[in-house]
N, C-alpha and C positions, 0 to 999 in steps of 0.2 A: 314667732314673728320678731321682725327687727323693725328697731324705732330709731331712726337717723333724725338728728337734730341739724340743720343746716342753717350757718350765719354768713352773711356777707361782711368780710373783715375789711377795714380800711387798709388801702392798697400799702401804703408807708408801713404799718403795723405788719401786715402780711409779708411784706419783703425783708423786715426786721427778723421777724419770728420763723422764717422759711428754715426748716431744719431742726427748729424746737418747737415744735407744734404742740408737744407735751404740755409745756408752760400754759398755752392757751386752753387746752383741754382741762389741766387741773384748775383753771380759773371757772370754768363752766360747769365743771364736776363738782366744785366745792359749793357753788351756788345752787346747783339743783340738790343737793344733799340737805341744804338749810332748810329747816321747817319753817322759821320764820324770814321772810325775805331781808336778806342783808343789803342795806342800802348803800353801802361801800362797794361791795362787790357788784351790785346793781349798776352803781356810776362807773366802775372799771370796765363791764362789758358794754355799757352804751358808749363808753370813749373808743373802744378798739372796734367796733362794728357800726354798719351803715344801715338805714332801714332799706327794705326790700321795695325796690321801685315796682310796685305791684303791675301797673298798668303797662309797661313796657316789658315787664316779665311775662303777663298773660299773653300779650302780641306775639312775642318770641316763642312761646310755648304752642301756641295755636298753628304758627307756620312750620315749626320745625317737628311737630309730633304728626301732623297729617300724615307723613309719607308711612308711618307705622301704623300697620293695623292693629284692630283690638283696643282702641282707645275709647275713653268716655269721659266727657266733660260734663259735669254737673255741680252747679252752684260753686263755680271756680274751684273744684276739687277735680284733680286729674286722676284717672284711673288706667293702667295699662297692663294688659294681661298678654303672656308670652307662650304661645302653644309649643315652643322648642323644647323648653325645661319645665313647663308647667309652673310658673313662676307668676306673680301678682304684685303690683306695687300701687299706692295710692300717694298723691302728692296733694299736700294741703298748704297754701300760701299765707302768711300772718304778716302783720306790719313789720316785725323785727326778725323773724325767722321762719324758716320752713320745716315741715314735718314730711318725712319719708317712711311709710310703713310697708313694709315688703315680707312676703311669705313664699315658701317654695324655694326655688333656684334663684340665680342672681340676675338673669338676664333683664328683667322687667325694672330693676331698680337702676340697673347699669345704663339703660336707656334715658332713663331720667337724668342721671349723673352726667351721662355725656351732652345732653342739650343744656344743663344748666353750667357746665364748664365752657362751654361756649358763649353764654351769655355774659359770664362775668370770670376772671381768673382767680377771685379772691374768697372764693366760697370754701368753707370749711365744713366738713360732716362729723358729726360726732354720734357715737353709739354708747349709750352711757352703761347699758347692762352687761357689754362684754369688753369695755374699755379701748373700743376702736375708734382712731379718729384719723384725719388726714385732708389734705389739700383736694379738691376735686380735679384740679389742675396744678400740676407742680410748678411752682414759681422758680424763674432762675434767679440765681442771685446775680446781683450788678457786680462786675469786675473793674475795679479802680486801676488803672495803670499809673 
């Protein structure tokens, strides 16, 4: 099973750290490894992230997931099953982050990723067990002439 933690990063921070996502990942990874929650790390995370706009996100997910079959929404937890590659994913929304649990192939989790990237371009996904991380939507760097 794969567990992705998704955070909504402040747009200015996301633009600054595009191409250097590993630094953001290192911060979250170090925070995850701490047994006692480190207050300094927590403050840094709070500074670079934004709260999840739950109501707007729920409305967006409801509108955009209805075209996919095999969806189940229960207690604000979204589930999606893909018959194509026998994959299954569960999306749970919290105040400051989202957890996406996935098993099987990648189609079910990709469906959620695609919808979330259209909602906001500043989502970063991190999977701590395999040290995988990245933006859901590649952010283009600003070019100053």
